[in-house]
Structures are given as C-alpha cells and as structure tokens.
C-alpha positions in Angstrom: -0.2 -0.1 -0.1 1.2 3.4 -1.0 1.4 6.0 1.4 0.8 10.0 1.0 1.8 12.3 3.4 -0.3 15.7 3.2 1.2 18.5 5.3 -1.1 21.7 5.7 -2.6 23.4 8.9 -5.9 23.7 7.3 -8.3 21.2 8.1 -10.4 22.1 5.1 -7.3 21.8 2.6 -6.2 18.5 3.8 -9.8 17.0 4.0 -10.1 18.3 0.1 -6.7 16.8 -0.8 -7.7 13.3 0.9 -10.8 13.3 -0.8 -9.6 14.0 -4.2 -6.6 11.6 -3.9 -8.7 8.9 -2.5 -11.2 9.3 -5.8 -8.2 8.9 -8.0 -5.9 6.0 -6.4 -7.1 2.9 -4.8 -4.9 1.1 -2.4 -3.1 4.2 -0.6 -3.1 5.3 3.1 -3.2 9.1 3.6 -1.1 10.5 6.6 -2.0 13.8 7.4 0.0 16.5 9.7 -1.2 20.0 10.6 2.5 21.4 11.9 6.1 20.8 11.4 6.4 18.5 14.7 3.7 16.2 13.6 5.1 15.8 10.2 8.3 15.1 11.6 7.0 12.5 13.8 5.0 11.1 10.9 8.2 10.7 8.8 10.5 9.2 11.6 7.9 6.5 11.8 7.4 6.1 7.9 10.1 7.5 6.4 11.0 4.7 4.1 7.5 3.7 3.2 6.3 7.3 2.0 5.7 7.5 -1.9 4.9 11.5 -1.7 4.1 14.4 0.2 2.1 17.4 -0.4 3.4 20.0 1.4 2.3 23.6 2.6 5.1 26.0 2.4 4.3 27.9 5.1 3.2 26.3 8.8 2.7 28.0 11.9 5.4 26.3 13.9 8.3 26.7 11.6 10.1 29.1 9.1 8.8 29.4 5.5 10.0 26.1 3.8 11.3 24.3 6.4 8.4 21.3 6.1 9.8 21.3 2.3 13.4 20.8 3.7 12.3 18.2 5.7 10.8 16.0 3.2 13.4 16.9 0.6 16.1 15.9 3.3 14.4 12.4 3.7 14.2 11.7 -0.2 10.3 11.8 -0.3 9.3 13.5 -3.5 7.2 16.5 -2.7 4.4 18.6 -4.3 4.4 22.2 -2.5 1.6 24.1 -1.9 1.8 28.0 -1.8 -0.6 31.1 -1.5 
C-alpha cells in the first residue's frame, strides 16, 4: 500500500486533498500532519514507506519552507502548496 503524506495547517485543505486523492487512487493510505512537529513524527515512523508528500510552504510552527526541506532531506518526492 502506498502512503501519501499531506502537510497543511488547514483542516479544510487536508480534507479536500484527501478526498480528491482517494477518488483517484486505490490502495493508498493518507497520512496527515497539521504542523512541522507532526510531520517530523510521521516521517520518523514512516520515512521509508512514504511515496510522496504534498507540503504547505508555510506552517505556523516553523520558518517558511522548512517543511519542504524536511521532506527533501528524507528523499520524499514533494509537491509544494503556496498561497
């Protein structure tokens, strides 16, 4: 089963992304984080099995772009969301 990590501080955005992905892809597990800390914890426990991440450029608990650097440092292909 593929794992997709969604990182965004908006529950509305997370839900919309999750719904769209689940409507297009079978056999996928969606992992969601609303902060840099949550994303770090999820990656620590799943880093070798995350297929791709969708990452908000700005999160409230880190400087701009730090979450993107986090996924990149773990070699997780990432799609970056910006305002």
